[in-house]
Biopython code that builds the backbone (N, CA, C, O; Angstrom):
import numpy as np
from Bio.PDB.StructureBuilder import StructureBuilder

atoms = [
    (1, "UNK", "N", (26.926, 123.670, 65.578)),
    (1, "UNK", "CA", (26.399, 123.759, 64.238)),
    (1, "UNK", "C", (26.583, 122.404, 63.561)),
    (1, "UNK", "O", (27.660, 121.812, 63.633)),
    (2, "UNK", "N", (25.560, 121.924, 62.919)),
    (2, "UNK", "CA", (25.608, 120.631, 62.262)),
    (2, "UNK", "C", (25.818, 120.760, 60.763)),
    (2, "UNK", "O", (26.013, 121.854, 60.234)),
    (3, "UNK", "N", (25.773, 119.648, 60.110)),
    (3, "UNK", "CA", (25.936, 119.607, 58.660)),
    (3, "UNK", "C", (24.637, 120.072, 57.996)),
    (3, "UNK", "O", (23.538, 119.780, 58.467)),
    (4, "UNK", "N", (24.796, 120.806, 56.887)),
    (4, "UNK", "CA", (23.621, 121.323, 56.181)),
    (4, "UNK", "C", (22.905, 120.244, 55.371)),
    (4, "UNK", "O", (21.713, 120.374, 55.091)),
    (5, "UNK", "N", (23.620, 119.178, 54.990)),
    (5, "UNK", "CA", (23.039, 118.028, 54.259)),
    (5, "UNK", "C", (22.346, 118.422, 52.952)),
    (5, "UNK", "O", (21.364, 117.792, 52.560)),
    (6, "UNK", "N", (22.840, 119.438, 52.288)),
    (6, "UNK", "CA", (22.234, 119.826, 51.013)),
    (6, "UNK", "C", (22.423, 118.706, 50.001)),
    (6, "UNK", "O", (23.529, 118.184, 49.867)),
    (7, "UNK", "N", (21.384, 118.332, 49.296)),
    (7, "UNK", "CA", (21.497, 117.249, 48.313)),
    (7, "UNK", "C", (22.530, 117.520, 47.227)),
    (7, "UNK", "O", (23.211, 116.595, 46.785)),
    (8, "UNK", "N", (22.659, 118.775, 46.789)),
    (8, "UNK", "CA", (23.624, 119.086, 45.735)),
    (8, "UNK", "C", (25.067, 119.041, 46.230)),
    (8, "UNK", "O", (25.997, 119.073, 45.424)),
    (9, "UNK", "N", (25.263, 118.968, 47.530)),
    (9, "UNK", "CA", (26.611, 118.889, 48.102)),
    (9, "UNK", "C", (26.821, 117.587, 48.868)),
    (9, "UNK", "O", (27.700, 117.498, 49.725)),
    (10, "UNK", "N", (26.026, 116.602, 48.561)),
    (10, "UNK", "CA", (26.115, 115.313, 49.246)),
    (10, "UNK", "C", (26.290, 114.191, 48.232)),
    (10, "UNK", "O", (25.962, 114.336, 47.054)),
    (11, "UNK", "N", (26.809, 113.079, 48.713)),
    (11, "UNK", "CA", (26.926, 111.886, 47.885)),
    (11, "UNK", "C", (25.686, 111.025, 48.065)),
    (11, "UNK", "O", (25.004, 111.076, 49.089)),
    (12, "UNK", "N", (25.420, 110.233, 47.037)),
    (12, "UNK", "CA", (24.293, 109.310, 47.074)),
    (12, "UNK", "C", (24.815, 107.906, 46.807)),
    (12, "UNK", "O", (25.672, 107.708, 45.946)),
    (13, "UNK", "N", (24.302, 106.946, 47.537)),
    (13, "UNK", "CA", (24.632, 105.540, 47.310)),
    (13, "UNK", "C", (23.330, 104.798, 47.058)),
    (13, "UNK", "O", (22.435, 104.785, 47.904)),
    (14, "UNK", "N", (23.233, 104.179, 45.884)),
    (14, "UNK", "CA", (22.020, 103.463, 45.469)),
    (14, "UNK", "C", (20.777, 104.337, 45.619)),
    (14, "UNK", "O", (19.732, 103.881, 46.084)),
    (15, "UNK", "N", (20.911, 105.599, 45.218)),
    (15, "UNK", "CA", (19.779, 106.509, 45.236)),
    (15, "UNK", "C", (19.457, 107.116, 46.590)),
    (15, "UNK", "O", (18.511, 107.895, 46.705)),
    (16, "UNK", "N", (20.228, 106.772, 47.620)),
    (16, "UNK", "CA", (19.961, 107.315, 48.960)),
    (16, "UNK", "C", (21.066, 108.280, 49.352)),
    (16, "UNK", "O", (22.252, 107.971, 49.229)),
    (17, "UNK", "N", (20.662, 109.450, 49.824)),
    (17, "UNK", "CA", (21.615, 110.485, 50.217)),
    (17, "UNK", "C", (22.307, 110.111, 51.526)),
    (17, "UNK", "O", (21.662, 109.666, 52.475)),
    (18, "UNK", "N", (23.631, 110.298, 51.564)),
    (18, "UNK", "CA", (24.354, 110.082, 52.813)),
    (18, "UNK", "C", (23.899, 111.114, 53.842)),
    (18, "UNK", "O", (23.469, 112.203, 53.462)),
    (19, "UNK", "N", (23.982, 110.801, 55.122)),
    (19, "UNK", "CA", (23.459, 111.705, 56.143)),
    (19, "UNK", "C", (24.281, 112.973, 56.358)),
    (19, "UNK", "O", (23.849, 113.870, 57.082)),
    (20, "UNK", "N", (25.456, 113.059, 55.742)),
    (20, "UNK", "CA", (26.276, 114.269, 55.839)),
    (20, "UNK", "C", (26.756, 114.657, 54.441)),
    (20, "UNK", "O", (26.769, 113.830, 53.530)),
    (21, "UNK", "N", (27.150, 115.917, 54.282)),
    (21, "UNK", "CA", (27.599, 116.413, 52.978)),
    (21, "UNK", "C", (28.968, 115.839, 52.622)),
    (21, "UNK", "O", (29.585, 115.144, 53.429)),
    (22, "UNK", "N", (29.436, 116.132, 51.419)),
    (22, "UNK", "CA", (30.711, 115.609, 50.930)),
    (22, "UNK", "C", (31.871, 116.062, 51.807)),
    (22, "UNK", "O", (32.759, 115.264, 52.109)),
    (23, "UNK", "N", (31.881, 117.323, 52.222)),
    (23, "UNK", "CA", (32.968, 117.839, 53.063)),
    (23, "UNK", "C", (32.968, 117.148, 54.426)),
    (23, "UNK", "O", (34.028, 116.755, 54.914)),
    (24, "UNK", "N", (31.817, 116.996, 55.038)),
    (24, "UNK", "CA", (31.746, 116.311, 56.334)),
    (24, "UNK", "C", (32.084, 114.823, 56.199)),
    (24, "UNK", "O", (32.672, 114.236, 57.107)),
    (25, "UNK", "N", (31.718, 114.221, 55.080)),
    (25, "UNK", "CA", (32.111, 112.837, 54.810)),
    (25, "UNK", "C", (33.630, 112.744, 54.784)),
    (25, "UNK", "O", (34.207, 111.823, 55.363)),
    (26, "UNK", "N", (34.280, 113.694, 54.115)),
    (26, "UNK", "CA", (35.733, 113.720, 54.067)),
    (26, "UNK", "C", (36.349, 113.905, 55.435)),
    (26, "UNK", "O", (37.338, 113.249, 55.761)),
    (27, "UNK", "N", (35.782, 114.788, 56.241)),
    (27, "UNK", "CA", (36.299, 115.011, 57.595)),
    (27, "UNK", "C", (36.207, 113.724, 58.409)),
    (27, "UNK", "O", (37.144, 113.383, 59.132)),
    (28, "UNK", "N", (35.096, 113.012, 58.300)),
    (28, "UNK", "CA", (34.943, 111.748, 59.031)),
    (28, "UNK", "C", (35.931, 110.691, 58.538)),
    (28, "UNK", "O", (36.476, 109.936, 59.343)),
    (29, "UNK", "N", (36.166, 110.629, 57.235)),
    (29, "UNK", "CA", (37.150, 109.687, 56.690)),
    (29, "UNK", "C", (38.546, 110.064, 57.189)),
    (29, "UNK", "O", (39.320, 109.190, 57.579)),
    (30, "UNK", "N", (38.871, 111.353, 57.178)),
    (30, "UNK", "CA", (40.156, 111.822, 57.682)),
    (30, "UNK", "C", (40.345, 111.485, 59.147)),
    (30, "UNK", "O", (41.441, 111.119, 59.571)),
    (31, "UNK", "N", (39.272, 111.608, 59.922)),
    (31, "UNK", "CA", (39.308, 111.239, 61.327)),
    (31, "UNK", "C", (39.668, 109.761, 61.487)),
    (31, "UNK", "O", (40.535, 109.412, 62.289)),
    (32, "UNK", "N", (39.006, 108.905, 60.728)),
    (32, "UNK", "CA", (39.285, 107.465, 60.823)),
    (32, "UNK", "C", (40.705, 107.123, 60.386)),
    (32, "UNK", "O", (41.367, 106.295, 61.012)),
    (33, "UNK", "N", (41.171, 107.756, 59.318)),
    (33, "UNK", "CA", (42.540, 107.516, 58.858)),
    (33, "UNK", "C", (43.535, 107.937, 59.931)),
    (33, "UNK", "O", (44.507, 107.228, 60.192)),
    (34, "UNK", "N", (43.295, 109.086, 60.553)),
    (34, "UNK", "CA", (44.204, 109.582, 61.595)),
    (34, "UNK", "C", (44.228, 108.641, 62.790)),
    (34, "UNK", "O", (45.299, 108.334, 63.313)),
    (35, "UNK", "N", (43.070, 108.183, 63.225)),
    (35, "UNK", "CA", (43.005, 107.283, 64.384)),
    (35, "UNK", "C", (43.807, 106.009, 64.109)),
    (35, "UNK", "O", (44.509, 105.510, 64.989)),
    (36, "UNK", "N", (43.702, 105.495, 62.904)),
    (36, "UNK", "CA", (44.434, 104.268, 62.551)),
    (36, "UNK", "C", (45.933, 104.535, 62.430)),
    (36, "UNK", "O", (46.739, 103.771, 62.961)),
    (37, "UNK", "N", (46.314, 105.605, 61.741)),
    (37, "UNK", "CA", (47.736, 105.845, 61.464)),
    (37, "UNK", "C", (48.496, 106.426, 62.650)),
    (37, "UNK", "O", (49.722, 106.317, 62.689)),
    (38, "UNK", "N", (47.819, 107.037, 63.617)),
    (38, "UNK", "CA", (48.529, 107.613, 64.765)),
    (38, "UNK", "C", (49.260, 106.561, 65.593)),
    (38, "UNK", "O", (50.173, 106.895, 66.348)),
    (39, "UNK", "N", (48.874, 105.309, 65.461)),
    (39, "UNK", "CA", (49.585, 104.244, 66.170)),
    (39, "UNK", "C", (50.937, 103.964, 65.528)),
    (39, "UNK", "O", (51.815, 103.387, 66.170)),
    (40, "UNK", "N", (51.118, 104.362, 64.275)),
    (40, "UNK", "CA", (52.333, 104.038, 63.538)),
    (40, "UNK", "C", (53.260, 105.232, 63.334)),
    (40, "UNK", "O", (54.480, 105.069, 63.344)),
    (41, "UNK", "N", (52.704, 106.424, 63.149)),
    (41, "UNK", "CA", (53.547, 107.607, 62.973)),
    (41, "UNK", "C", (52.750, 108.861, 63.313)),
    (41, "UNK", "O", (51.520, 108.857, 63.350)),
    (42, "UNK", "N", (53.504, 109.941, 63.561)),
    (42, "UNK", "CA", (52.889, 111.237, 63.811)),
    (42, "UNK", "C", (53.468, 112.238, 62.821)),
    (42, "UNK", "O", (54.685, 112.326, 62.655)),
    (43, "UNK", "N", (52.611, 112.973, 62.179)),
    (43, "UNK", "CA", (53.041, 113.970, 61.196)),
    (43, "UNK", "C", (53.609, 115.190, 61.913)),
    (43, "UNK", "O", (53.263, 115.470, 63.061)),
    (44, "UNK", "N", (54.472, 115.899, 61.230)),
    (44, "UNK", "CA", (55.059, 117.131, 61.732)),
    (44, "UNK", "C", (53.969, 118.201, 61.865)),
    (44, "UNK", "O", (53.032, 118.241, 61.068)),
    (45, "UNK", "N", (54.099, 119.059, 62.866)),
    (45, "UNK", "CA", (53.106, 120.111, 63.112)),
    (45, "UNK", "C", (52.957, 121.024, 61.893)),
    (45, "UNK", "O", (51.844, 121.426, 61.555)),
    (46, "UNK", "N", (54.057, 121.350, 61.239)),
    (46, "UNK", "CA", (54.005, 122.219, 60.058)),
    (46, "UNK", "C", (53.192, 121.569, 58.940)),
    (46, "UNK", "O", (52.395, 122.232, 58.277)),
    (47, "UNK", "N", (53.397, 120.286, 58.740)),
    (47, "UNK", "CA", (52.643, 119.556, 57.717)),
    (47, "UNK", "C", (51.159, 119.562, 58.061)),
    (47, "UNK", "O", (50.314, 119.753, 57.186)),
    (48, "UNK", "N", (50.847, 119.353, 59.330)),
    (48, "UNK", "CA", (49.443, 119.355, 59.752)),
    (48, "UNK", "C", (48.799, 120.722, 59.528)),
    (48, "UNK", "O", (47.654, 120.808, 59.085)),
    (49, "UNK", "N", (49.531, 121.779, 59.830)),
    (49, "UNK", "CA", (48.996, 123.122, 59.583)),
    (49, "UNK", "C", (48.710, 123.332, 58.097)),
    (49, "UNK", "O", (47.682, 123.903, 57.732)),
    (50, "UNK", "N", (49.612, 122.875, 57.255)),
    (50, "UNK", "CA", (49.410, 123.002, 55.801)),
    (50, "UNK", "C", (48.216, 122.168, 55.329)),
    (50, "UNK", "O", (47.539, 122.543, 54.372)),
    (51, "UNK", "N", (47.958, 121.047, 55.992)),
    (51, "UNK", "CA", (46.825, 120.198, 55.608)),
    (51, "UNK", "C", (45.483, 120.849, 55.951)),
    (51, "UNK", "O", (44.464, 120.493, 55.359)),
    (52, "UNK", "N", (45.465, 121.784, 56.884)),
    (52, "UNK", "CA", (44.229, 122.493, 57.230)),
    (52, "UNK", "C", (43.854, 123.535, 56.174)),
    (52, "UNK", "O", (42.675, 123.825, 55.970)),
    (53, "UNK", "N", (44.851, 124.087, 55.518)),
    (53, "UNK", "CA", (44.618, 125.221, 54.610)),
    (53, "UNK", "C", (43.694, 124.954, 53.422)),
    (53, "UNK", "O", (42.863, 125.812, 53.124)),
    (54, "UNK", "N", (43.786, 123.817, 52.724)),
    (54, "UNK", "CA", (42.912, 123.651, 51.553)),
    (54, "UNK", "C", (41.424, 123.786, 51.868)),
    (54, "UNK", "O", (40.694, 124.420, 51.105)),
    (55, "UNK", "N", (40.964, 123.213, 52.957)),
    (55, "UNK", "CA", (39.539, 123.336, 53.305)),
    (55, "UNK", "C", (39.198, 124.770, 53.652)),
    (55, "UNK", "O", (38.164, 125.289, 53.232)),
    (56, "UNK", "N", (40.067, 125.411, 54.418)),
    (56, "UNK", "CA", (39.810, 126.798, 54.807)),
    (56, "UNK", "C", (39.753, 127.691, 53.577)),
    (56, "UNK", "O", (38.858, 128.527, 53.451)),
    (57, "UNK", "N", (40.706, 127.513, 52.672)),
    (57, "UNK", "CA", (40.734, 128.337, 51.452)),
    (57, "UNK", "C", (39.526, 128.042, 50.571)),
    (57, "UNK", "O", (38.860, 128.963, 50.098)),
    (58, "UNK", "N", (39.242, 126.759, 50.350)),
    (58, "UNK", "CA", (38.110, 126.390, 49.495)),
    (58, "UNK", "C", (36.800, 126.917, 50.078)),
    (58, "UNK", "O", (35.977, 127.477, 49.355)),
    (59, "UNK", "N", (36.611, 126.740, 51.362)),
    (59, "UNK", "CA", (35.384, 127.216, 52.005)),
    (59, "UNK", "C", (35.261, 128.729, 51.978)),
    (59, "UNK", "O", (34.180, 129.264, 51.732)),
    (60, "UNK", "N", (36.369, 129.420, 52.231)),
    (60, "UNK", "CA", (36.340, 130.884, 52.250)),
    (60, "UNK", "C", (36.088, 131.452, 50.854)),
    (60, "UNK", "O", (35.278, 132.365, 50.690)),
    (61, "UNK", "N", (36.778, 130.914, 49.852)),
    (61, "UNK", "CA", (36.589, 131.400, 48.480)),
    (61, "UNK", "C", (35.155, 131.132, 48.030)),
    (61, "UNK", "O", (34.533, 131.973, 47.383)),
    (62, "UNK", "N", (34.649, 129.979, 48.370)),
    (62, "UNK", "CA", (33.269, 129.637, 47.995)),
    (62, "UNK", "C", (32.277, 130.564, 48.687)),
    (62, "UNK", "O", (31.277, 130.968, 48.094)),
    (63, "UNK", "N", (32.553, 130.895, 49.927)),
    (63, "UNK", "CA", (31.653, 131.750, 50.702)),
    (63, "UNK", "C", (31.680, 133.200, 50.214)),
    (63, "UNK", "O", (30.653, 133.879, 50.191)),
    (64, "UNK", "N", (32.871, 133.660, 49.824)),
    (64, "UNK", "CA", (33.041, 135.076, 49.499)),
    (64, "UNK", "C", (32.893, 135.420, 48.023)),
    (64, "UNK", "O", (32.827, 136.597, 47.667)),
    (65, "UNK", "N", (32.841, 134.407, 47.159)),
    (65, "UNK", "CA", (32.728, 134.659, 45.722)),
    (65, "UNK", "C", (31.595, 133.813, 45.141)),
    (65, "UNK", "O", (30.844, 133.166, 45.872)),
    (66, "UNK", "N", (31.491, 133.833, 43.824)),
    (66, "UNK", "CA", (30.495, 133.004, 43.148)),
    (66, "UNK", "C", (31.040, 131.625, 42.803)),
    (66, "UNK", "O", (30.341, 130.809, 42.203)),
    (67, "UNK", "N", (32.277, 131.366, 43.179)),
    (67, "UNK", "CA", (32.914, 130.062, 42.922)),
    (67, "UNK", "C", (32.157, 128.953, 43.652)),
    (67, "UNK", "O", (31.753, 129.111, 44.804)),
    (68, "UNK", "N", (31.978, 127.847, 42.968)),
    (68, "UNK", "CA", (31.298, 126.686, 43.551)),
    (68, "UNK", "C", (32.199, 125.468, 43.341)),
    (68, "UNK", "O", (32.377, 125.010, 42.213)),
    (69, "UNK", "N", (32.765, 124.945, 44.430)),
    (69, "UNK", "CA", (33.622, 123.761, 44.291)),
    (69, "UNK", "C", (32.749, 122.526, 44.062)),
    (69, "UNK", "O", (31.529, 122.575, 44.213)),
    (70, "UNK", "N", (33.393, 121.426, 43.698)),
    (70, "UNK", "CA", (32.629, 120.200, 43.455)),
    (70, "UNK", "C", (32.786, 119.236, 44.635)),
    (70, "UNK", "O", (33.613, 119.456, 45.520)),
    (71, "UNK", "N", (32.000, 118.189, 44.637)),
    (71, "UNK", "CA", (31.990, 117.269, 45.775)),
    (71, "UNK", "C", (33.298, 116.500, 45.944)),
    (71, "UNK", "O", (33.669, 116.162, 47.068)),
    (72, "UNK", "N", (33.997, 116.221, 44.855)),
    (72, "UNK", "CA", (35.277, 115.522, 44.967)),
    (72, "UNK", "C", (36.298, 116.413, 45.673)),
    (72, "UNK", "O", (37.045, 115.942, 46.531)),
    (73, "UNK", "N", (36.333, 117.703, 45.314)),
    (73, "UNK", "CA", (37.232, 118.641, 45.985)),
    (73, "UNK", "C", (36.842, 118.803, 47.448)),
    (73, "UNK", "O", (37.711, 118.851, 48.319)),
    (74, "UNK", "N", (35.558, 118.886, 47.724)),
    (74, "UNK", "CA", (35.096, 118.987, 49.115)),
    (74, "UNK", "C", (35.501, 117.748, 49.909)),
    (74, "UNK", "O", (35.930, 117.858, 51.057)),
    (75, "UNK", "N", (35.366, 116.585, 49.308)),
    (75, "UNK", "CA", (35.759, 115.337, 49.970)),
    (75, "UNK", "C", (37.262, 115.345, 50.270)),
    (75, "UNK", "O", (37.675, 115.028, 51.385)),
    (76, "UNK", "N", (38.074, 115.705, 49.277)),
    (76, "UNK", "CA", (39.534, 115.697, 49.446)),
    (76, "UNK", "C", (39.984, 116.691, 50.514)),
    (76, "UNK", "O", (40.805, 116.355, 51.367)),
    (77, "UNK", "N", (39.449, 117.916, 50.470)),
    (77, "UNK", "CA", (39.844, 118.902, 51.473)),
    (77, "UNK", "C", (39.343, 118.497, 52.851)),
    (77, "UNK", "O", (39.998, 118.773, 53.857)),
    (78, "UNK", "N", (38.188, 117.847, 52.905)),
    (78, "UNK", "CA", (37.663, 117.353, 54.176)),
    (78, "UNK", "C", (38.543, 116.263, 54.776)),
    (78, "UNK", "O", (38.772, 116.244, 55.985)),
    (79, "UNK", "N", (39.037, 115.354, 53.937)),
    (79, "UNK", "CA", (39.919, 114.283, 54.425)),
    (79, "UNK", "C", (41.185, 114.890, 55.030)),
    (79, "UNK", "O", (41.602, 114.511, 56.124)),
    (80, "UNK", "N", (41.791, 115.833, 54.309)),
    (80, "UNK", "CA", (43.003, 116.477, 54.831)),
    (80, "UNK", "C", (42.725, 117.177, 56.159)),
    (80, "UNK", "O", (43.491, 117.047, 57.114)),
    (81, "UNK", "N", (41.632, 117.913, 56.207)),
    (81, "UNK", "CA", (41.278, 118.661, 57.410)),
    (81, "UNK", "C", (40.982, 117.723, 58.580)),
    (81, "UNK", "O", (41.456, 117.943, 59.694)),
    (82, "UNK", "N", (40.201, 116.682, 58.323)),
    (82, "UNK", "CA", (39.864, 115.736, 59.389)),
    (82, "UNK", "C", (41.090, 115.037, 59.934)),
    (82, "UNK", "O", (41.210, 114.841, 61.144)),
    (83, "UNK", "N", (42.009, 114.657, 59.046)),
    (83, "UNK", "CA", (43.247, 114.013, 59.478)),
    (83, "UNK", "C", (44.064, 114.964, 60.340)),
    (83, "UNK", "O", (44.526, 114.589, 61.418)),
    (84, "UNK", "N", (44.243, 116.204, 59.864)),
    (84, "UNK", "CA", (45.069, 117.168, 60.586)),
    (84, "UNK", "C", (44.446, 117.552, 61.929)),
    (84, "UNK", "O", (45.144, 117.603, 62.942)),
    (85, "UNK", "N", (43.153, 117.821, 61.946)),
    (85, "UNK", "CA", (42.493, 118.224, 63.196)),
    (85, "UNK", "C", (42.556, 117.110, 64.232)),
    (85, "UNK", "O", (42.812, 117.372, 65.408)),
    (86, "UNK", "N", (42.327, 115.876, 63.811)),
    (86, "UNK", "CA", (42.386, 114.742, 64.733)),
    (86, "UNK", "C", (43.811, 114.524, 65.226)),
    (86, "UNK", "O", (44.029, 114.217, 66.398)),
    (87, "UNK", "N", (44.773, 114.682, 64.336)),
    (87, "UNK", "CA", (46.173, 114.532, 64.731)),
    (87, "UNK", "C", (46.565, 115.604, 65.744)),
    (87, "UNK", "O", (47.240, 115.306, 66.729)),
    (88, "UNK", "N", (46.147, 116.852, 65.512)),
    (88, "UNK", "CA", (46.420, 117.915, 66.484)),
    (88, "UNK", "C", (45.823, 117.574, 67.844)),
    (88, "UNK", "O", (46.474, 117.747, 68.875)),
    (89, "UNK", "N", (44.604, 117.097, 67.845)),
    (89, "UNK", "CA", (43.951, 116.734, 69.102)),
    (89, "UNK", "C", (44.722, 115.628, 69.810)),
    (89, "UNK", "O", (44.985, 115.720, 71.009)),
    (90, "UNK", "N", (45.082, 114.585, 69.075)),
    (90, "UNK", "CA", (45.810, 113.463, 69.677)),
    (90, "UNK", "C", (47.174, 113.904, 70.202)),
    (90, "UNK", "O", (47.570, 113.516, 71.301)),
    (91, "UNK", "N", (47.886, 114.704, 69.430)),
    (91, "UNK", "CA", (49.201, 115.189, 69.866)),
    (91, "UNK", "C", (49.067, 116.032, 71.130)),
    (91, "UNK", "O", (49.892, 115.920, 72.036)),
    (92, "UNK", "N", (48.046, 116.868, 71.198)),
    (92, "UNK", "CA", (47.869, 117.703, 72.393)),
    (92, "UNK", "C", (47.491, 116.871, 73.613)),
    (92, "UNK", "O", (47.938, 117.162, 74.723)),
    (93, "UNK", "N", (46.678, 115.847, 73.420)),
    (93, "UNK", "CA", (46.317, 114.974, 74.548)),
    (93, "UNK", "C", (47.552, 114.222, 75.049)),
    (93, "UNK", "O", (47.779, 114.133, 76.256)),
    (94, "UNK", "N", (48.343, 113.686, 74.132)),
    (94, "UNK", "CA", (49.562, 112.966, 74.506)),
    (94, "UNK", "C", (50.519, 113.900, 75.241)),
    (94, "UNK", "O", (51.079, 113.525, 76.271)),
    (95, "UNK", "N", (50.711, 115.111, 74.722)),
    (95, "UNK", "CA", (51.607, 116.074, 75.364)),
    (95, "UNK", "C", (51.099, 116.459, 76.751)),
    (95, "UNK", "O", (51.891, 116.612, 77.680)),
    (96, "UNK", "N", (49.802, 116.613, 76.893)),
    (96, "UNK", "CA", (49.225, 116.957, 78.195)),
    (96, "UNK", "C", (49.462, 115.850, 79.210)),
    (96, "UNK", "O", (49.831, 116.128, 80.351)),
    (97, "UNK", "N", (49.257, 114.596, 78.811)),
    (97, "UNK", "CA", (49.501, 113.482, 79.726)),
    (97, "UNK", "C", (50.976, 113.380, 80.091)),
    (97, "UNK", "O", (51.307, 113.127, 81.250)),
    (98, "UNK", "N", (51.868, 113.573, 79.121)),
    (98, "UNK", "CA", (53.304, 113.518, 79.406)),
    (98, "UNK", "C", (53.700, 114.626, 80.374)),
    (98, "UNK", "O", (54.459, 114.391, 81.315)),
    (99, "UNK", "N", (53.183, 115.841, 80.145)),
    (99, "UNK", "CA", (53.478, 116.956, 81.033)),
    (99, "UNK", "C", (52.944, 116.675, 82.444)),
    (99, "UNK", "O", (53.642, 116.892, 83.435)),
    (100, "UNK", "N", (51.713, 116.195, 82.519)),
    (100, "UNK", "CA", (51.114, 115.885, 83.816)),
    (100, "UNK", "C", (51.873, 114.794, 84.548)),
    (100, "UNK", "O", (52.038, 114.859, 85.766)),
    (101, "UNK", "N", (52.330, 113.799, 83.820)),
    (101, "UNK", "CA", (53.101, 112.707, 84.428)),
    (101, "UNK", "C", (54.412, 113.235, 85.002)),
    (101, "UNK", "O", (54.780, 112.919, 86.133)),
    (102, "UNK", "N", (55.120, 114.053, 84.197)),
    (102, "UNK", "CA", (56.395, 114.614, 84.668)),
    (102, "UNK", "C", (56.177, 115.541, 85.865)),
    (102, "UNK", "O", (56.948, 115.519, 86.824)),
    (103, "UNK", "N", (55.132, 116.344, 85.802)),
    (103, "UNK", "CA", (54.830, 117.256, 86.909)),
    (103, "UNK", "C", (54.490, 116.465, 88.161)),
    (103, "UNK", "O", (54.974, 116.786, 89.246)),
    (104, "UNK", "N", (53.669, 115.443, 88.026)),
    (104, "UNK", "CA", (53.311, 114.607, 89.175)),
    (104, "UNK", "C", (54.519, 113.919, 89.787)),
    (104, "UNK", "O", (54.647, 113.844, 91.009)),
    (105, "UNK", "N", (55.403, 113.420, 88.939)),
    (105, "UNK", "CA", (56.630, 112.781, 89.426)),
    (105, "UNK", "C", (57.498, 113.775, 90.191)),
    (105, "UNK", "O", (58.055, 113.448, 91.239)),
    (106, "UNK", "N", (57.610, 114.998, 89.654)),
    (106, "UNK", "CA", (58.441, 116.016, 90.289)),
    (106, "UNK", "C", (57.849, 116.453, 91.629)),
    (106, "UNK", "O", (58.592, 116.730, 92.570)),
    (107, "UNK", "N", (56.546, 116.515, 91.723)),
    (107, "UNK", "CA", (55.914, 116.946, 92.963)),
    (107, "UNK", "C", (55.960, 115.904, 94.066)),
    (107, "UNK", "O", (56.029, 116.252, 95.245)),
    (108, "UNK", "N", (55.923, 114.650, 93.703)),
    (108, "UNK", "CA", (55.804, 113.605, 94.718)),
    (108, "UNK", "C", (57.065, 112.765, 94.891)),
    (108, "UNK", "O", (57.012, 111.692, 95.492)),
    (109, "UNK", "N", (58.184, 113.230, 94.379)),
    (109, "UNK", "CA", (59.443, 112.490, 94.558)),
    (109, "UNK", "C", (60.255, 113.089, 95.657)),
    (109, "UNK", "O", (61.346, 112.602, 95.954)),
]
sb = StructureBuilder()
sb.init_structure("model")
sb.init_model(0)
sb.init_chain("A")
sb.init_seg("    ")
for serial, (resi, resn, name, xyz) in enumerate(atoms, 1):
    if name == "N":
        sb.init_residue(resn, " ", resi, " ")
    sb.init_atom(name, np.array(xyz, "f"), 0.0, 1.0, " ", f" {name:<3s}", serial, name[0])
structure = sb.get_structure()
């Protein structure tokens, strides 16, 4: 499933609509922040789980009620979500390689 790109939920720069909505823009920014910061530190799993919640709550409340969030809130929740999701992915890849390395060493020693 791709981005809906609705004009009312997207940012515009110099009169031109960005190719993704505000929430997806935030997710992409969060992804970039995570890729850069993962070289310096890794957030705690509990913190990452909490960072996923604002987008889930905002999206669910918006979907189930007449509430309409604004683009700044969508951007902020997207950044948190993108950072947390990317961090989870990176942590799982690192853990998988470490496990595989230890298993390989144990099997061939």
